Each structure stands twice: as structure tokens, then as C-alpha cells.
N, C-alpha and C positions, 0 to 999 in steps of 0.2 A: 878499510874493515874498521868497523863500526868497534866503541873501545869496550870491555866488558861491562858489568853493570853488578855494582857490589849491592850485595842483597843483605848479606849476615856476613858475622865475623865468631870466629873460636879462638879468641886467644890473640894469636899475630897473624893466623891464617885469615883471610880473605876469601870470599865466596859469593864466586862469581858468575852470573849467571850470563852466558854466551847469545850475543843479540842472533847469528847465525842459525843457534839453535832454538831460540824460542818459540818458531814455530812447531815443535818437537812436541809440543803440549803438556800441560802440569797440573798439577792436585797440590791444594793447598785446606789442611784439614785438620780436625783438633776440636776435644768439647767447646762449648759455649764459655765465653771469659778467657783464652789463653791468648788472642790476640791473632786471627785470623784476618779482622778488620785492618787491623795496622797491616799487618804483612801485606793483605792485598790494595792499601793504599800506598805502601812501599813501593811494591814492584810496577803499580800505575803511572807513579811519578817518574820510574827509568826509563819505560816504554816512552811517555810523553818528549821525556829531553832528548831522546835518541831520534824522534821523528813519526813514533809510529802513533799511529790513532790506536784506541784503547774503547773498546763498549763493554759496562757492566751495570749489573743492576743493582742499588740500593735497597735491599729489604728491610733495613733498621732504622732508615734514615738518618745515617752515619757520615756518608762519602760526601754530603754537598759543602763538606768546609773545605775539601781540596782546590775551589774556587779562588781559596784566601789564604794568601801568607801565613804559615804557621808561626808561635812563640809565646811568650808569657804561659809556658806549661814547662813544670818544674820535671817531671818525669822526663819527656823526652831532653831536656839538658842534661839530666844524670845521664840517660844511656849515652848520649853524645860524646859526654866526658869519658864514661867508663871505656866504651870501643874507640875513643882514640879518633875520632873522625875528622879530619882537616878539611878547613875550608866548608865547611857546613854551615848553609844557611838557610834561614827562611825562604820561602816563596811560593808564590800561587799557581796552578797548572789550571792552562788553558782550558773551560768546561763549557760542555751545551746538556741541557738538564731537557729530557723526555719526560712525557707522561699520558698513559694512555687516557686519562680522564680531564685532561688538559688541565690542571691548576697547579701542579706542580712541575712544568717545562712543556716541551711545545707536545701539542696531541701526537702521535704513536697512531694511524692508522694502515688496516690492510683492507683488503676484499675479501669478501667472501669466497670468491672465483681460485684468488692467489692464495689464501691458504687451503683449499682443495678438501674435498671430501674424507680425508683417511684420516688428517691431524683434526678437525670439525667434528670429525665422529667420537676424535677421544675426547676432544673439549666437549661434548654435549653425554659424553658417559652412555653412549648406542653402545647395543649386543650388534649379533653381525647381522640378524636378520634388517631391525632397524639403518645399521652403518650402509646396506646393500640399497635399501631404499633411497637414501641420501644418493650415493654417488648413482642410481636411475635418475635422479633427479638432476643432477647435474650433466647427466648425458643427454638429458631432454633440452636442457636452455641450453645447451652446447648446439645441439641439432637445430633447434629454433633461433640460435644465432643472437639471443638474448643471455643480457651479462647482470650476473649476478653481482652486486657490489657490497652488497647490506643485508640488514634481516630483512627489511620487509622486503627484497626482493625475493628471500628465498622462501617466508612465509606463503608467496602470492606463487610461487613455483608448486610449493607441495601441496597447495590449495587446485591451484590448475590442473596439477598431475590427480590429484586426490578425485578431483569429479569427472576425469576423461581417464581413468584407469583404464574400462576396457578397451577403450583404442590404441593404448600404449603397451598392452599386457603381451602382445605378440614381439613385438622389438625390444620392450624392456623389461618385461617377466612383471611378478605380480607385487601392485603396489597397492599395498591394504591400509582402508581406514585407519585400522587400530598402530599398524608402524607410524605412520605417517602422523596420527594424532599425538603419539610417543615423542617424536620428532618436534612438533609442536610445544608440545609442552617442556621440553627440553631447552626450547628457545627461548619462552619465557622466564625459567629459569636462569638461565643466561643473562637475559636483561635484566631481574631485579636484582643481581650482583654487579647491574651497570656496565658488563663485559660487551653489551652492544653497541660500546662507543668508540670499541676496539677495530668495529667494520665500517670504512664508509672510505671518500676521497677530501681531498688529496692524500693518497697512498704513501705511504713512506719510500722516502729515494735513498736507497743505500750509500748512494754516493756520499750521502751528507756527513754522514757516521765518519768517512774516509777524510777527515781533513787536516789542516796542518794552519798553526796561525803563523802570525807575519814574522817571529823569530824559529820558524820551521818545527816547533814542537807540535807533538801529535796533540789533539784536541779530546780529551776525557770527555765521552758521552756519558750520560749517568740516566739511569731509567729509575726513577724514582716508583719503587714495587710496595712499599710500608701499605699504601693499599691494597693494590694488584695480587697481593700475597696472601687476603684473605680468599682470594679463588685459585687455588693452587695448579687447579687441570690449568688456567686460562694463561696463568703464569709461565707454566713448565711450557704451554704448547707455541704462547707466543715467542718466547726463547728458541725453539727449538725450527719454529718458522723461520727466524732472523737466521739462525745459521744455515738452514738450506738454503734460503736464496744468496746467503752469500757463496755459498759452492757454486750455485747457480750461474751466477752474475761475474765473477773473478774468474779470467783467465789462467790455465797452468802457468806454473811462475818458477818452476827449479827450486834448487837450492839460491837463495838471498841471502845477502849480507844481513839482513832484521827483515822480520816479520812486515805485511804489508797494514795489517790489525791484526790486536789482539781481544780477546771475545773470555769472559769471564763471566760462569756460569754458576752464581752463588744458589744455596740448599740444593745443590745438584741432586738431592735422592727426588725431589719431585719431581724430576723429569723421566726417574725411572719404575717410579710408584704404579703399580696396577698396568704397567705399559703391557699390551700384545706383543708375543713375540716377534710377528713382522713388526711392529716398530721399531724395535729394538735393534733387531737387523739393519733396518736403514739409518738409524743411528747410530752404531758402531761404523757401520760405512761410511757416512761422513765424517763422524771423528777420525778416521784412517786415511781418508782421503782431500781433505779441504787443508791439511799443512804441504801438500803439494799448490795450493792455490795462495801459500803466503799467510795463512792465516793460521794462528796460535790458540788453541782452546786450554781456558784452565778452570777446570774444578773447584768449587768453594763446598765443603761437606762437615758435618760433625763426624761422621764415622767416614773411613775407607769400604767399610763392608757396605755402605751407602751404593756403592757404584759397580754394575758387574765387571765382572773379571775378563772380559774380552776389550771393555773400555778403559777399565785400571791398568792395563800391560800395553798402555799407548803412551801413556804419562810420564814421561818421563821425565821432569823438574818438577822436585815435591821438595814442601816445608810441610812436615808434623809437628803441629803443635800436639801440646800433652791431651793427654786421651784419660779416661776415668775407667779401672776396673771394679766394678762395684757389681756387676751380673756376671753371668755366663757371656752373653754375645757382648760385652765391655771387653772380659778376657779373651772371645775369640776373635776380637777387633785388634786388641794389646798384637796378636801374637802375627795376625795377618799382614799388619804394619811393618810389624819386626824383622817378615820374611821377607818384604819387597826391597829392602835397602841394601846395595852394597856394604858386604861386611867391612865394619874397621876395626882391629883389634884391640883398639884401645876404647870402644864403646859399645857396652852390656846394653841394645836396644831395646831389650822387653822390658829390662830394669827401671833407664832411662825417660821413657815415654811415657810414664807415670809418673816421674818426678819433675818434669819441666816446670819453670815458671812461667809467669806473662811474657809474653814478647820473644821468648826461649823456642826453640824448636831444633826438631832433627832435620838437617836439610840435606839434599842429594839432588845437582846437576850435572848435565850431560857434558862432559868435554871436549873438544876439538873432533875427537873421532865418533862420535856419539854413542859414548861409554858414560854408563852412571859413577860418577865419585864416589868413592867411600864415604858413607854418611857421616856426617860430622854433629855433633851437640853444640850451638851457638845460637845467637844472639842476633835478631832481626835489626839490621840498620833503621829508626825511626825516618818517619816523612818530615817533609820540606815543610808542607801544609797543615791548616789547620787540622787536628786532631777532633772530629765531632763536626755536627752540623752547623751547617749558615744560619741565621737568623730568616724570617720571611722577608725581611726588606733587603738583605744580602742578594738572595735568592731571586725576588724580583727586578733586583737589576743587573744581574748576569742575564737573565730571559730576555729584559727587555733591551738590553746592549747586545743579545747575537746577532750575527747576520742571517738565520732562516726566522726572526722574528715577524712573524705577519704570513709567512709561506704556508704554517698548518693552521693556521688559528682558523682560518674558515673555511667553514664545511662546502664541500661541492658536492650538489644531486642533479648529475646527468640523466639522461635516459637510462633506464635501465628493463628490468625482467616486469618490476610490480608497475613502472609506467606503462608499456605496452601491453599488458594485461588486461590495465584498467580502464584504458582506449579500448579496447576490444571491447570489453563488456558492456560500455556506456554508446557503442555503435547501434546501429540499428542491422537486422539481419541483414537489409539488400548493401549497406556500406559494408559490414563483414564481410559479407561473400566479393566486393569488389575489389577489397584492400591489395594495393602493391599487385592489382592485376592476376588476382587468380583465388581458387574457392579456399579457406581456409578449411571448411568441414570436410569438401570433397578430397582433402587428403585421404583422410582416413574414410570415406566411403560415404560419409553421413551427411552431403552437402545437399544443394539444390540449386538450379539454374535462374537466371531469372524469370522464368516463366512458373517456378513453383516447380520443376518436373526434380524428380531426386537426379544427379549428377551421378555421371560414371567416369568421369575424366576431366581435367581442364579444358577450357578452350585454349587456341592455340595463343600462341604470345604474338605481340608486336616486335618487331624488331626493338624498340626501346624495350620493351618487358624482359626482351631476351639478357640484355646489357647488362640491366641493373639488379639480374637476375643471377646473373653471372659475379658481378660484383658482391651481392650480397653472401653467395657461398664461397668465395675466396675470403672474405671477412668474417664467415663462418667456421671456415677451416683453420686458421689461423686460431681463432676465440678456441676450437677445438683440442687446440696442440696445445696450449696453456690449460687447459679445465683439467682433461683428461693426462696431464702429465701431472697431474696432485702434488702435492708436498713430497720433495724428496726423490722425485720422480726422473730427474736428469740424471743421477749417478745412473741410471742405467741406460744413460746416452743420446736423452732429448736434451735440446737447448732452446732455451725462448729467444723468441727475436722480440727486439724494443721498437 
């Protein structure tokens, strides 16, 4: 059995997080400057040392120092002495850097199809009608066997569907120019924020998150989010997509000795702000069910009220740093946080929570039976890696020395919807009619035969054409299962075949 992880001490009382309970999720909360980042770093180091890979977003740029051994830090040395930590030594953690913009880490990309219409609609801030049009666009692309990989594919499909709206209306509903225009404008805004770099290939392989080094330590995956954070919807949507993909990809695991992966969601309020009820339901389901896949999710937020009750109730391991009670909402947050802990006669939580110093916290972890332990006022153990950011030179050395260097850096642009539709537009009418052995216009009753007469149907296929079409339908059907699944759809029973 994996040994408990010492996270904090209350006098002589050691507060240990049990690895087999770590996939029951957790919360790190507290006002700015109270020590959340250092707590996050300490937890991450412990997971890494027991062989558990970690994913975390670095919103402030402070976590890159995890790849470098600490030292020459008087405050850390003082805390080590104060807590009497025997055998404490400065050491680095194995890290892999990621960055949507490709400047501070390996590029992170996904495809339009993989993201799905639900999350893309939220990223674009579409209303219900516009979101319905976007869903229809995905279905048209699916039915015609065209991949949506990047933004130019989506733009091409939007233009194509708008120009042929009359033909598509009976099957897919009304695709109004106004709605298409609204989606196109939202895509322009997305490009203005440089978030278009998120879409394309090679797409992220989540197996690359779940690696260990030669010593068996879990790799710490750090997403550079200091720039991405300026686009909060993109940031929250990307992390939610990663969670949903992990849920879909990983098999059921049951109760494990330790998690397969721990996922830290910093600035968690961005996930829930303005989220529609349908999306909140999906988030709650994913958080509830993903622990059975061996994944622990830890939300990091300034205020526990930022997290809906249905999610907050599933976060069994808690580290609560100081809260301020300057406003009525702050006072409500203090009361709410106090009520969520298992009572301890020696700790007046509602009073203590506003008096905690930097690095001090109210701590309660799950015991062997999965029950919250009584809350304790404690000091969090300091991290062994550097507290603070790595230099640009140090970061570059770690990126260039990664086993993944070169795998994601070069963009691949294979044939997809944009290329297919562009090719059709450049063909002569005769070539377009003969493409793949059938009349594209005739599908919708508007084509003509080689003699210029209006088509009433397709000509009889040759044997070779029949075989080719059968294969195309098979591929299209498989693509359809991926597209129509949408993000988070797998929790309703669908599975993706890779």
C-alpha cells in the first residue's frame, strides 16, 4: 500500500492525505496571498513522488519553478524548522510544459470536431438559436464525411450551409444568414484573442499526460495559462474538454491504491460562470463519475461559494486558507465554509477562518473509511522545489530536453472540409457532376445529367463505385459517432473507437 502523504501539521498532529482516497476529489480555497499556490505545489510534489502524474494550469506563472530544486529560501527553511520535518531536502519534480500558443511549452491543440458543438457554443458565447445552427453545421459535415479540424474548416462549412440553406432546410432546419453571420463574427473574435491556435493537428494525445520518469515519479504537466487566462471562456472550456476526454478515454478502475492522474483546476469559478443548466449538469456528472476512472479532480478557488453545491458536496479533501469578511457576500462565504467541515470542539472554524496566517489553513482529509476527519488548524508543509517561476532560459532547457519535443511543434494540415469545399468550387460543372461517380446537385434534386437535362436521380453505380461508396459510408458513420457524441456525450453511454 502506498504510504500516506504528509501535507500539513497541527502541532504534533500529522495531517496525511491517503493516496487511495485522493480520487475522491478536493478543494483548495482562500483569498489572494494566503498560500494557495504553495499548497498546490506541495500536493503536486507528493503525488509526483508516489508515481501519480499531475495536470495543472499555471495562471500566474509561478509554478514553473517546480522543475528546479529549491533552496536559499529563508521562509521555507524557517517553516521546515518550525514543523520539525525530518529528512527534508530540496529536489526538483519532473515537469512537462504545455502552452496553447506554443511559446512557453509544447503546443496544445484539439480539433473542432473533438471539441463538439456544446462547448464550442459556450466558447463563442452563442445564444440558443445560434447554437442550434452550429449543431446543424456539425451534422451536415458529419453526413457528408467532411472533417472539421480547424477554424477555416468551420468557416467553410458555415458559408457552404448558408449558401445552400434552402436545400438543407427540410433535413436540418432553418439556417438563417443572421445566425451564420453571428457565428462568423464570434469566430473572428476568437481569432482576435489568438485562441484559433487551439484548433488543428497534431491534436493532443492524452496518453502524453500520463507519464512517469525513469525513477517512477509522476510527470507534472504544467499548462502556461497566464496569457490564456485573458480569454476566460477559452481557458475554462479547454480544461473542461480535457476532463471530459479523460473521462471518455480511461476505463473503469474501481478502488485503486493511488490515482492514475490528478487534475488541478485553478480559478475554478471560470468554469461555472454563466454556464447554462445543461452544461452544469454535465460537469456535475463528470466530476461524480470520473473518480471511478481513477482520476482525482481538485478545484482551486478564492471562494468556496464559486463552486455549485452539487459539485462542492463531492470534494472530500479540503484545505481552506484564510477568507476575508469585508462584505456581506464574504461573511456568507465564511459561514458556508465553516459549515462544510466536520466539527472539532477545539476549533471555532467561523472565527479562525478569518485569522489564518500565510501558509496556515483549516485542513480535513478523508480517513480510511472515506469519512472526513475533524477539521484542524494547521501549517502546510513547504514544497521541496523552487517557490517561484523558472527563468526563460531554464524553461527553454526543460522544454528542449523533453521527450515530447518536436512531436507537437509542427502543424499538420491534412485534407478536411475547407480543402474539399474549395476543390468543389474550383471544378467545372461537368467535373463536379462526375465527382466520385455521382451528381452532387442531384442529391438535392437540382443537378443535371451530362446532356444538360435535369436529373431525376443518380445513374446506376458500377461495382467499383458501389464498393467505394460503402467504404465512404462506413468512414462517415464512424466520424458521425465522434461528432454527434459531442463533448461529455460519452457519459450517456457512447464510446469512441480510436
